[in-house]
C-alpha positions in Angstrom: 12.9 22.1 14.0 9.4 22.2 15.6 7.9 22.2 12.1 9.8 19.1 11.1 8.9 17.3 14.4 5.3 18.2 13.8 5.5 17.0 10.2 7.2 13.7 11.2 4.3 12.9 13.6 1.3 14.2 11.7 2.3 13.1 8.2 1.9 9.4 9.1 -1.5 9.9 10.7 -4.5 8.2 9.1 -6.0 11.7 8.4 -3.0 12.9 6.3 -2.6 9.5 4.8 -6.1 9.4 3.6 -6.0 12.8 1.9 -2.6 12.1 0.5 -3.6 8.8 -1.0 -7.0 9.9 -2.4 -5.6 11.3 -5.7 -4.0 8.0 -6.8 -7.0 6.0 -5.6 -9.4 8.2 -7.6 -7.1 8.2 -10.6 -6.7 4.5 -10.6 -10.4 3.8 -10.4 -11.4 6.4 -13.1 -8.7 4.9 -15.5 -9.8 1.3 -14.7 -13.4 2.2 -15.3 -12.6 4.1 -18.6 -10.5 1.1 -19.9 -12.9 -1.6 -18.8 -16.2 0.3 -19.2 -17.4 -1.4 -16.1 -16.8 -1.1 -12.3 -17.2 -4.9 -11.8 -15.3 -6.8 -14.5 -12.1 -6.3 -16.4 -8.4 -5.6 -15.8 -7.5 -4.8 -12.2 -4.6 -5.0 -9.7 -4.5 -8.3 -7.9 -4.9 -6.9 -4.4 -7.9 -4.8 -5.7 -9.4 -8.1 -6.9 -9.0 -9.6 -3.4 -11.0 -6.7 -2.0 -13.8 -7.3 -4.5 -13.8 -11.1 -4.0 -14.2 -10.6 -0.3 -17.2 -8.3 -0.7 -18.6 -10.6 -3.4 -19.1 -13.2 -0.6 -21.8 -10.9 0.7 -23.2 -10.2 -2.8 -21.6 -6.7 -2.8 -20.0 -5.7 -6.0 -18.5 -2.6 -7.6 -16.0 0.1 -6.8 -18.4 2.4 -5.1 -19.0 0.2 -2.1 -15.4 -1.1 -1.9 -13.9 2.5 -2.3 -16.4 3.7 0.3 -15.4 1.0 2.8 -11.6 2.0 2.3 -12.3 5.6 2.9 -14.6 5.0 5.8 -12.1 2.7 7.5 -9.5 5.5 7.4 -12.1 8.0 8.8 -13.0 5.7 11.6 -9.4 5.0 12.4 -8.7 8.7 12.5 -11.6 9.3 14.8 -10.8 6.7 17.3 -7.1 7.6 17.4 -7.8 11.3 17.8 -11.0 11.6 19.9 -10.4 13.6 22.9 -7.3 15.2 21.4 -7.1 18.9 20.6 -7.2 19.3 16.8 -4.0 20.7 15.3 -3.7 23.2 12.5 -4.1 21.7 9.1 -0.9 22.1 7.1 -1.2 21.7 3.3 2.6 22.0 2.8 3.0 18.6 4.5 1.8 17.0 1.3 4.7 18.3 -0.8 7.1 17.0 1.8 5.4 13.7 1.9 5.7 13.4 -1.9 9.4 14.3 -1.8 9.9 11.7 1.0 7.9 9.1 -1.0 10.1 9.8 -4.0 13.2 9.2 -1.9 11.9 5.9 -0.6 10.8 4.8 -4.2 14.2 5.5 -5.5 15.9 3.7 -2.6 13.7 0.7 -3.2 14.5 0.8 -7.0 18.2 0.9 -6.3 17.8 -1.9 -3.7 15.9 -4.2 -6.1 18.1 -3.3 -9.0 21.1 -4.4 -7.0 19.5 -7.6 -6.2 18.8 -8.1 -9.9 15.0 -8.1 -10.3 11.8 -6.3 -9.7 8.6 -7.0 -7.8 5.8 -5.8 -10.1 3.8 -8.4 -12.0 2.4 -6.9 -15.2 0.0 -9.9 -15.8 -1.8 -9.4 -19.1 -1.2 -5.7 -19.5 1.2 -5.2 -22.4 0.8 -1.4 -22.8 2.7 1.1 -20.8 -0.5 3.0 -19.9 -2.2 -0.1 -18.5 0.9 -1.0 -16.5 1.1 2.5 -15.0 -2.6 2.3 -14.0 -2.0 -1.1 -12.4 1.0 0.5 -10.5 -1.4 3.1 -9.0 -3.6 0.2 -7.9 -0.7 -1.7 -6.4 0.3 1.3 -4.3 -3.2 1.8 -2.9 -4.5 -1.7 -2.5 -1.4 -3.9 -1.9 -0.2 -1.5 0.7 -3.6 -1.4 2.4 -3.9 -5.1 2.5 -0.3 -6.2 3.2 0.7 -3.3 5.4 -2.4 -1.7 7.0 -4.4 -4.9 7.5 -1.8 -7.6 8.0 0.7 -5.6 10.0 -2.1 -4.3 12.2 -3.5 -7.8 12.7 -0.1 -9.3 13.5 0.7 -6.5 16.0 -2.6 -7.2 17.8 -1.8 -10.9 17.8 1.8 -10.7 19.1 1.7 -7.5 21.2 -1.9 -7.5 22.7 -2.7 -11.3 22.8 0.6 -13.0 23.2 2.0 -10.0 25.2 5.4 -10.0 23.4 7.8 -7.0 23.6 6.7 -4.2 21.2 10.0 -4.5 19.3 9.7 -8.3 18.9 6.0 -7.9 17.9 7.0 -5.3 15.3 9.7 -7.5 13.9 7.5 -10.5 13.6 4.7 -8.5 12.1 7.0 -7.0 9.4 8.6 -10.4 8.5 5.3 -12.2 8.2 3.4 -9.6 6.3 6.4 -9.4 3.9 6.4 -13.1 3.4 2.7 -13.1 2.5 3.3 -10.1 0.3 6.0 -12.0 -1.7 3.9 -15.2 -1.9 0.9 -13.2 -3.2 2.7 -12.6 -6.5 2.5 -16.3 -7.3 -1.1 -16.9 -6.7 -4.0 -17.0 -9.2 -4.2 -17.6 -12.9 -2.0 -14.5 -13.6 0.5 -15.3 -10.9 4.2 -15.6 -11.8 6.0 -19.0 -11.9 7.5 -19.7 -8.5 11.2 -19.1 -8.1 13.1 -18.9 -4.8 15.3 -16.0 -6.1 12.3 -13.9 -7.1 10.6 -14.8 -3.8 13.6 -13.5 -1.9 13.7 -10.3 -3.9 10.0 -9.6 -3.2 10.4 -10.5 0.4 13.2 -7.9 0.7 10.9 -5.3 -1.1 8.2 -6.3 1.4 10.4 -5.8 4.4 11.5 -2.4 3.0 7.9 -1.2 2.5 6.8 -2.6 5.8 9.5 -0.6 7.5 8.4 2.5 5.7 4.9 1.9 6.7 5.8 1.1 10.3 7.7 4.4 10.7 6.1 6.7 8.1 2.5 5.5 7.7 0.3 4.3 4.9 0.1 7.3 2.5 3.9 7.7 2.1 4.2 3.9 1.7 1.5 3.8 -1.0 3.2 6.5 -3.0 6.7 4.9 -2.5 5.3 1.7 -3.9 3.6 3.4 -6.8 6.7 5.5 -7.7 8.9 2.4 -7.6 6.6 0.5 -10.0 6.4 3.5 -12.4 10.2 3.8 -12.4 10.4 0.0 -13.3 8.0 0.6 -16.2 9.6 3.7 -17.6 13.3 3.1 -17.0 
């Protein structure tokens, strides 16, 4: 019981989330680089492109800087959240449990979206299964980082710390707004889908589900759940 309680708390920490997510981040970037033969131009996940467009405003290009910023942000978050606390024992077995938990959430999401009659992944101009799987890895890492880590955190600061709303109300507003932005994102840009209210509703429901997973279980498990869901859509 003590082990499970410790797992529930520590597995959602930025430290474990970072280490847990690194394999899919690295695999995605290596595959993208090998397929595009460039770290700047070529096929990429839409949220990944947003990262690079933001840094391009400051004339900063390429995976190496962007990936470094993602990793550094986690390390800084971990440091500021844990400074002054006594370091606990590192438990590698947590990662197996985190993967099993992510599989369960990915399956739950697949069954939920399948019942609603649609799916959330935009395959864009990637007709091959291998390319779609690689984009699914990017979706898990970058979409969850933008729409969950950044947006939910920003909305929580706005509603809870600035507007001084009740934590439960702040959390609900943050989940709903970030999910709406997540759903709308799929219709933006040259490769965005044609807008349909039904597909928007399905993607909003998926966003709420992933936001709830992130709110209670952290970034790493959410990133894997999203990726696992997308891979199931591609293969099944």
